[in-house]
C-alpha positions in Angstrom: -0.1 0.0 0.0 3.1 2.3 0.5 3.9 1.8 -2.9 0.4 2.7 -4.0 0.7 5.9 -2.0 3.8 6.9 -3.6 2.5 6.2 -7.3 -0.8 8.3 -6.4 1.5 11.3 -5.1 3.6 11.2 -8.5 0.2 11.0 -10.4 -1.0 13.8 -8.5 2.1 15.8 -9.2 1.6 14.9 -12.9 -1.9 16.1 -13.0 -1.1 19.3 -11.1 1.7 20.1 -13.6 -0.8 19.7 -16.4 -3.2 22.0 -14.6 -0.1 24.6 -14.4 0.4 24.4 -18.1 -3.6 24.8 -19.0 -3.8 27.6 -16.5 -0.8 29.5 -18.3 -2.4 29.0 -21.4 -5.8 30.3 -20.3 -4.1 33.4 -18.9 -2.9 34.2 -22.4 -5.8 33.2 -24.7 -8.9 33.4 -22.3 -10.6 30.3 -23.6 -13.5 29.0 -21.3 -12.9 25.3 -22.6 -9.3 25.4 -21.4 -10.2 27.0 -17.9 -12.6 23.9 -17.6 -9.9 21.5 -18.2 -7.5 23.3 -16.0 -10.1 22.9 -13.1 -10.8 19.2 -14.1 -7.0 18.5 -13.6 -6.8 20.6 -10.5 -9.6 18.7 -9.0 -8.5 15.2 -10.1 -4.8 16.1 -8.7 -6.4 17.2 -5.4 -8.3 14.0 -5.1 -5.4 11.9 -6.0 -3.1 13.7 -3.5 -5.8 13.4 -0.9 -5.7 9.5 -1.5 -2.0 9.4 -1.3 -2.0 11.1 2.0 -4.8 8.9 3.3 -3.1 5.7 2.2 0.1 6.7 3.8 -1.7 7.7 7.1 -3.2 4.0 6.9 0.1 2.3 6.5 1.8 4.4 9.4 -1.3 4.2 11.6 -1.8 8.0 11.5 -0.6 10.9 9.1 3.1 11.5 10.2 3.6 15.2 11.2 7.5 15.1 11.4 9.8 15.7 8.7 9.9 18.1 6.1 8.7 16.0 3.4 5.5 15.4 5.2 5.0 19.0 6.0 5.4 20.1 2.4 3.1 17.5 1.0 0.5 18.8 3.5 1.2 22.4 2.6 0.9 21.7 -1.1 -2.5 20.0 -0.4 -3.6 22.9 1.5 -2.7 25.4 -1.4 -4.9 23.4 -3.6 -7.8 23.3 -1.2 -7.5 27.1 -0.8 -7.5 27.5 -4.6 -10.9 26.1 -4.8 -11.9 28.1 -1.9 -10.5 31.3 -3.8 -12.3 30.2 -7.0 -15.7 29.5 -5.4 -16.1 31.8 -2.7 -14.2 34.8 -3.7 -15.1 34.1 -7.4 -11.5 35.0 -8.8 -10.5 32.2 -11.2 -7.3 33.9 -12.5 -5.4 33.0 -9.3 -5.2 29.2 -10.5 -2.5 30.7 -12.7 -0.3 31.3 -9.4 -1.7 29.0 -6.7 -1.4 25.6 -8.6 2.4 26.3 -9.8 3.0 27.0 -6.1 1.5 23.9 -5.1 3.6 22.0 -7.8 6.7 23.7 -6.7 6.2 22.4 -3.1 5.4 18.9 -4.3 8.5 19.0 -6.3 10.6 20.3 -3.4 9.0 17.6 -1.0 10.3 14.9 -3.5 13.8 16.5 -3.6 14.3 16.9 0.2 15.8 14.1 2.4 13.2 12.5 4.4 14.4 13.2 8.0 11.4 12.0 10.0 13.0 11.3 13.4 12.7 8.3 15.5 10.9 9.7 18.4 11.3 8.9 22.0 8.5 7.2 24.1 7.9 10.4 25.9 7.8 12.5 22.8 5.4 9.9 21.3 3.2 10.2 24.1 3.1 14.1 23.6 2.1 13.6 20.0 -0.5 10.9 20.7 -3.2 13.3 21.1 -6.2 14.3 18.9 -5.5 18.1 19.7 -1.8 17.7 18.1 -3.2 16.5 14.9 -5.7 19.4 14.5 -3.3 21.8 15.8 -0.8 20.9 13.0 -3.8 21.0 10.3 -4.9 24.5 11.5 -1.4 25.8 11.4 -0.7 24.4 8.0 -3.9 25.8 6.5 -3.3 29.2 8.3 0.3 29.4 6.9 -1.0 28.7 3.4 -3.5 31.4 3.7 -1.2 33.8 5.2 1.2 33.2 2.2 -1.4 33.9 -0.3 -2.3 37.0 1.4 1.4 38.2 1.6 2.1 37.1 -2.0 -1.0 38.7 -3.3 -0.1 42.0 -1.4 3.3 42.1 -3.1 1.5 41.8 -6.5 -0.9 44.7 -5.3 2.2 47.0 -4.6 3.6 46.1 -8.1 0.3 46.9 -9.8 -0.1 50.0 -7.9 3.4 51.1 -8.7 2.9 50.5 -12.5 -0.3 52.3 -12.5 1.1 55.3 -10.8 4.1 55.3 -13.3 1.7 54.7 -16.2 3.3 51.6 -17.2 1.1 48.8 -18.6 1.4 46.0 -20.8 -0.5 43.0 -22.2 0.0 40.6 -19.2 -0.6 43.5 -16.8 -4.2 44.3 -18.3 -5.2 40.6 -17.9 -4.6 40.7 -14.1 -7.6 41.4 -11.8 -8.1 45.1 -10.7 -6.3 46.6 -7.6 -9.6 46.0 -5.7 -9.9 42.5 -6.5 -6.4 41.8 -5.6 -6.7 43.7 -2.2 -9.9 41.8 -1.8 -8.2 38.5 -2.1 -5.5 39.4 0.1 -7.9 40.4 2.9 -10.2 37.4 2.5 -7.2 34.9 2.5 -6.1 36.4 5.9 -9.6 36.4 7.3 -9.8 32.8 6.5 -6.5 31.9 7.9 -6.5 34.1 11.2 -9.3 32.0 12.9 -7.5 28.7 11.9 -4.2 30.1 13.3 -5.8 31.2 16.5 -7.3 27.8 16.9 -4.1 26.1 16.3 -2.3 28.2 19.0 -5.2 27.6 21.3 -5.0 23.8 20.9 -1.1 23.9 21.1 -1.2 25.7 24.4 -3.7 23.6 25.7 -1.6 20.5 25.0 1.4 22.3 26.4 -0.3 23.1 29.7 -1.7 19.4 29.9 1.8 17.8 29.5 3.4 20.3 31.8 6.6 20.7 29.9 8.9 23.2 31.8 9.4 26.7 30.1 7.4 25.6 26.9 6.3 29.2 26.6 10.0 30.4 26.2 10.4 28.3 23.1 11.3 30.5 20.2 8.9 29.0 18.0 6.1 29.7 20.3 7.1 33.3 20.9 7.3 33.6 16.9 3.9 32.2 16.5 2.6 34.8 19.0 4.3 37.4 16.9 2.7 36.2 13.8 -0.6 36.1 15.4 -0.1 39.8 16.6 0.8 41.1 13.1 -2.2 39.5 11.4 -4.5 40.5 14.1 -3.2 44.1 13.7 -3.9 43.7 9.9 -7.5 42.7 10.4 -8.0 45.5 13.2 -6.4 48.2 10.9 -8.5 47.0 8.1 -11.9 46.7 9.8 -11.5 49.2 12.7 -8.8 51.8 11.9 -9.4 52.3 8.2 -5.7 52.0 7.2 -4.8 52.6 3.6 -4.5 49.5 1.5 -0.7 50.1 0.8 -0.2 50.2 4.6 -2.2 46.8 4.8 -0.1 45.2 2.1 3.0 46.1 3.9 1.8 44.5 7.2 0.7 41.5 5.3 4.0 41.1 3.6 5.6 41.6 7.0 3.4 38.9 8.5 4.4 36.6 5.7 8.0 37.1 6.4 7.4 36.3 10.0 5.7 32.9 9.1 8.8 32.2 6.9 11.1 32.9 9.8 8.9 30.7 12.0 9.1 27.8 9.4 12.9 28.2 9.5 13.1 28.3 13.2 10.8 25.2 13.4 13.5 23.1 11.7 16.6 24.8 13.4 15.9 25.3 16.9 15.9 22.3 19.0 14.5 23.9 22.1 11.4 24.2 24.2 8.1 22.3 24.2 8.7 21.6 20.4 11.9 19.7 21.0 10.3 16.5 20.1 9.5 18.2 16.7 13.1 18.3 15.3 12.9 18.0 11.7 9.5 18.5 11.7 
């Protein structure tokens, strides 16, 4: 069954790569039939990748949460799911041209990196063997994907704004969504991600308190996650209560995404605190 899961993952990568090519072509020629096939390949890729993750989980008696490969596969899966959220809830189909290639890139990196999943101690296994931990990781993965979309789209917003200000346009630029649509996508991505991130932090904190690990709150990864939460919380307050400019909001989103990147690096390089069992995770 493990071999079947591997074949399914490669098949998913092939389907999503095909979708990437179709989305790129659709971006250039704007043909509805091509867009339909791009979505079909994307949906088939999502189902196949989900099957691969499910088969792997069955073989290993639960989805493995440690190791960069496993984390990257889950992240790629989250990007594809969020693409469908963007398309059907926010009604912006053009971003398949961006989000699906990102998913493909993440899957390729997952296949290239070494599988460094650790052999955990009995104590570490007892810490992980709890429903809160699995849901905690799932929430954080989805939230990070949403924050990444918000940050990347905010970069696009600033670039579009600068081009309009300098009266520079080209064919590709004119095919992009308007500034309002771009900012709307960034905001809604963060609106969707923030509650998931909050829930992930709460569940992680409850598990930390429950296991009574000394000094867990001083873990750099815990403190960085608090910083990420504050930055994006400030983004939402600024947007909905303070009326900050879209440009300021875009810079805050980019800063928050940079903090997410720093947290991801720290999660793989700092063996300290309550997350010590997550070395290599």
